[in-house]
C-alpha positions as CSV (number, residue, x, y, z in Angstrom):
1,X,-162.5,-100.3,41.8
2,X,-161.4,-103.7,42.9
3,X,-162.8,-105.5,46.0
4,X,-160.2,-105.9,48.8
5,X,-161.8,-109.2,49.8
6,X,-161.3,-111.8,47.1
7,X,-161.1,-115.6,46.6
8,X,-159.2,-116.7,43.5
9,X,-159.8,-113.3,41.9
10,X,-163.6,-113.2,42.7
11,X,-165.0,-110.6,45.1
12,X,-166.5,-112.2,48.3
13,X,-169.1,-109.6,49.1
14,X,-171.6,-110.3,46.3
15,X,-171.5,-114.0,47.2
16,X,-172.0,-113.2,50.9
17,X,-174.9,-110.9,50.1
18,X,-176.9,-113.4,48.2
19,X,-176.9,-116.1,51.0
20,X,-178.9,-114.1,53.5
21,X,-181.4,-113.0,50.8
22,X,-182.0,-116.6,50.0
23,X,-182.3,-117.6,53.6
24,X,-184.7,-114.7,54.4
25,X,-186.9,-115.7,51.4
26,X,-186.9,-119.3,52.6
27,X,-187.8,-118.2,56.2
28,X,-190.7,-116.2,54.8
29,X,-191.9,-119.2,52.8
30,X,-191.8,-121.4,55.9
31,X,-193.7,-118.7,57.9
32,X,-196.3,-118.4,55.1
33,X,-196.7,-122.2,55.2
34,X,-197.0,-122.1,59.0
35,X,-199.6,-119.4,59.0
36,X,-201.7,-121.0,56.2
37,X,-201.5,-124.6,57.5
38,X,-201.2,-124.0,61.2
39,X,-198.2,-126.3,61.6
40,X,-196.1,-124.9,64.4
41,X,-193.0,-126.8,63.2
42,X,-192.8,-124.8,60.0
43,X,-192.9,-121.6,62.0
44,X,-190.0,-122.9,64.2
45,X,-188.0,-123.8,61.0
46,X,-188.7,-120.3,59.7
47,X,-187.4,-118.7,62.9
48,X,-184.2,-120.7,62.9
49,X,-183.7,-120.0,59.2
50,X,-184.0,-116.3,60.0
51,X,-181.4,-116.6,62.7
52,X,-179.0,-118.3,60.2
53,X,-179.7,-115.5,57.7
54,X,-178.9,-112.8,60.3
55,X,-175.5,-114.4,61.0
56,X,-174.8,-114.6,57.3
57,X,-176.0,-111.0,56.9
58,X,-173.5,-109.8,59.6
59,X,-170.7,-111.3,57.6
60,X,-171.9,-109.7,54.4
61,X,-172.2,-106.3,56.1
62,X,-168.6,-106.5,57.3
63,X,-167.4,-107.4,53.8
64,X,-169.5,-104.6,52.4
65,X,-168.0,-102.0,54.7
66,X,-164.5,-103.1,53.7
67,X,-165.4,-102.7,50.0
68,X,-167.3,-99.5,50.5
69,X,-164.1,-97.9,51.9
70,X,-162.6,-97.8,48.4
71,X,-165.6,-96.6,46.4
72,X,-164.9,-93.1,45.0
73,X,-167.3,-90.3,45.8
74,X,-170.0,-89.7,43.2
75,X,-173.0,-91.5,41.9
76,X,-171.4,-94.9,42.3
77,X,-170.8,-94.3,46.0
78,X,-174.4,-93.0,46.5
79,X,-175.7,-96.2,44.9
80,X,-173.4,-98.3,47.1
81,X,-174.6,-96.5,50.2
82,X,-178.2,-96.9,49.2
83,X,-177.7,-100.6,48.6
84,X,-176.1,-101.1,52.1
85,X,-178.9,-99.0,53.7
86,X,-181.6,-101.2,52.0
87,X,-179.7,-104.3,53.1
88,X,-179.5,-103.1,56.7
89,X,-183.1,-102.1,56.7
90,X,-184.1,-105.6,55.5
91,X,-181.9,-107.2,58.1
92,X,-183.3,-104.8,60.8
93,X,-186.9,-105.8,60.1
94,X,-186.0,-109.5,60.3
95,X,-184.2,-108.8,63.6
96,X,-187.4,-107.1,64.9
97,X,-189.4,-110.2,63.9
98,X,-187.0,-112.5,65.6
99,X,-187.1,-110.4,68.8
100,X,-190.9,-110.6,68.8
101,X,-190.9,-114.3,68.2
102,X,-188.2,-115.1,70.8
103,X,-190.7,-114.4,73.6
104,X,-193.2,-116.9,72.5
105,X,-192.8,-120.6,73.5
106,X,-193.2,-122.1,70.0
107,X,-191.6,-119.2,68.1
108,X,-194.4,-119.4,65.6
109,X,-195.3,-116.9,62.9
110,X,-198.3,-114.7,63.0
111,X,-200.0,-112.6,60.3
112,X,-198.3,-109.5,61.5
113,X,-194.8,-111.1,61.5
114,X,-195.5,-112.4,58.0
115,X,-196.5,-108.9,56.8
116,X,-193.2,-107.5,58.3
117,X,-191.2,-110.2,56.6
118,X,-192.9,-109.5,53.3
119,X,-192.1,-105.8,53.7
120,X,-188.5,-106.6,54.5
121,X,-188.2,-108.7,51.4
122,X,-189.7,-105.8,49.3
123,X,-187.0,-103.5,50.8
124,X,-184.4,-106.2,50.0
125,X,-185.7,-106.4,46.4
126,X,-185.0,-102.7,46.1
127,X,-181.5,-103.4,47.5
128,X,-181.1,-106.1,44.8
129,X,-181.9,-103.6,42.1
130,X,-179.4,-101.2,43.5
131,X,-176.8,-104.0,43.7
132,X,-177.4,-104.9,40.1
133,X,-176.9,-101.3,39.1
134,X,-173.7,-101.2,41.1
135,X,-172.4,-104.4,39.5
136,X,-173.1,-103.1,36.0
137,X,-171.2,-99.9,36.8
138,X,-168.2,-101.8,38.1
139,X,-168.3,-104.1,35.1
140,X,-168.5,-101.2,32.7
141,X,-165.5,-99.6,34.5
142,X,-163.6,-102.9,34.3
143,X,-164.2,-103.2,30.5
144,X,-163.2,-99.6,29.9
145,X,-159.9,-100.2,31.8
146,X,-159.2,-103.3,29.8
147,X,-159.9,-101.5,26.5
148,X,-157.5,-98.7,27.5
149,X,-154.8,-101.3,28.2
150,X,-155.3,-102.9,24.8
151,X,-154.4,-99.6,23.1
152,X,-151.1,-99.3,25.0
153,X,-149.6,-102.1,23.0
154,X,-147.5,-105.0,24.1
155,X,-144.9,-104.5,26.8
156,X,-141.2,-104.5,25.6
157,X,-139.7,-108.0,25.9
158,X,-137.0,-108.5,28.5
159,X,-133.5,-108.8,27.0
160,X,-130.9,-111.0,28.4
161,X,-127.5,-109.5,29.1
162,X,-125.0,-110.7,26.6
């Protein structure tokens, strides 16, 4: 299975997935620092980092849905669907925290918001494990295909008409 969305031969979706994960983790670190130190500015930075991560997650979801279209039915498809559901659950929890924070004037983090973000990162960690399994299965299929082509022998050279 090859990804439909590629840049110079490399699939886009794995790259797009990792950006929101990193931004969500950074937002959680900012919120943890805001809760422990009491600095409201860190909570504000965590809020806007979460907003940026949600925009990046939306792009990753679109790319994932395009790639999911070609995954054949079977265990690989179930793993891919599980990965996407974990990813959407993580993003949904962060959307919930953003909606709660949007109503407050300083958009600061609280202990409950921090707990929800940590839960979201745990769900995202499960998604990372599924994504790694998915990547290994595609890599194994790619190596198997390359090995099959190696046994076919070289193609016949083109002959010029005389």
